[in-house]
N, C-alpha and C positions, 0 to 999 in steps of 0.2 A: 394112725400108725400105732404099732404095738411096741411092747418092750423088746421084741426081736429087732425091730428097726433101730431102736436106740442102742441096743447091744452092737449091731453092725456099725453104727455111727461111732460109738465110743471105742471100737476096736483100733481105730487109727491112733488113739492115745494110749493103747494098752490098758484100757480101763473096762473093757467089756466083761471081764470076769469079776469085777468089783460090784456089779449090780446086785442089790439085795432084793430077793423076792420073798415075800411073806405070805402066810396064810391069811393074816388079818388085813383088813382094808387100810390103805394109806390115802384114801380119797380126799380127806380133809386134814387140816393142820392137827386138829385134836386127835383124830384117829391115828394119824401117822406118828405123833408124839407118843401116844399110848403104846402102839405096836413096837416102837423102837426103844421105849423106856427112856425118853429124853424130854427136854423141855420144849414146848411149842415154838419158842423163838428160833430154835435150831432147824426147824422145818423150813426149807427155802421154797416158799410158795410162788407159783407162777401165775400172774394175773394177766388176762388177755383183754386188749382194748382195740377198738376200731379207730384208726387215725387216717383220715383222708382215703377211705376205701381200702386201706391196708390193715394188716394185723401187727400190733405192737405187743410184745410180751415184756412185762416187768417182773423180775424176780426179786423178792424181798424176804426179810425175816418173817417168820410165821406170826409174830405178835404185832405186826404192823398193818396199817391200812393206807390206802391212797389219800394224800392230802390234795384236794382238788385245786387249790390255788398254786401249789408247787408244781403239780402236773401241768397246769395250763402255762405256767412260766417256762417250763422245760420244753414242752412239745408244741406250744402255740395253739392248742385246742382244748376244749373241755374234755375231761375224762369220761369216756363212754365205753363201758364194758361190752364185749361181744354178747349177743343174745345166745341162749343155749343152743339153738339150731345152727348158729354160725361158727361155733367154737372149733369143731373138728374140721370143717371145710376150710377155714381160714388159717388155723394154727398148725394143723396136721396131727392133732392129738384130741382124743375124746375127753370130755369133762371127767375129772377124777384122776387123770393121768397126764394132764397138760404139763409139759416140761420144756426147757429151753434147748433140748437136743433133738437133732433130726427133725427140725421143723419144716413146714411147707415153704416153698420158694417164695422169696420176697418178704418173709417175716423179719421184723427188726426186734432184736433182743437187747434189753438194757438191764443192768443189775443195779439195784438200789444200795446205797451206802450202808443201810441198816445191816446188811450181811457182814460187813467188816468188823462188827463187834464180836464175832465168833471165830474160833480157830478152825471149826469145821461146821458144815451144815448138810442137810439131807434134801436135795431136790428129787422130785419124782423122775421116773424113767419110762414114761409112756404107757403105764397102766395104773390101775387103782390098787395095786398090790406090790409096787416096786419103788425103789429109790436107790440112791448111791451116796456114800459119805465122801465129801470133798471139802477142801479149803475154799474160802470165797474166791481166791485167785484162780484155783483150778476150775471152779464153776464158770468164772468169767471167760477163761481161755477155751474150755471145752464147748461152751455155749456159743462161741464166736460172737460174744456180746459186742455191741457197737460202742458202748461207753458206760461208765458209772454215773448214776443220777441220784439226786436226793429228792424223791417225790412222795415219801411216806411219812407217817406219824404213828405213834403208838395207838393200838386199839384201846378203847375204854370199856 
């Protein structure tokens, strides 16, 4: 799916015109932070996992990584990231633009509590050159997230 699919999806929240499209890449936390002139922690990265033959997306602060024991406690399975060739087919978005909006049918989205440390964050919007500025609560709502989880720890 493209940024246009996300734009159409966000239109129902009157947020379609708030998508930021940049010339610079936002495909990684570091690139996005540099392009936006913000700290990496404010980049809301979306991690994609395979859970019981389904796709699970966990959105967390950009300076965090999955804590395997917390993930297993929360979801009852070992954290297993999608393989590169599975990402677009299962999540609905290509690598570099995976986001929690306009996802494929059956995808479960959860937001990590690491996002709550910030008044606003920047999740991707379906391409490697797009994002949107949202509060964590807006992100949770617009992503139709299932629940808040605590499955991350700081990157070292």
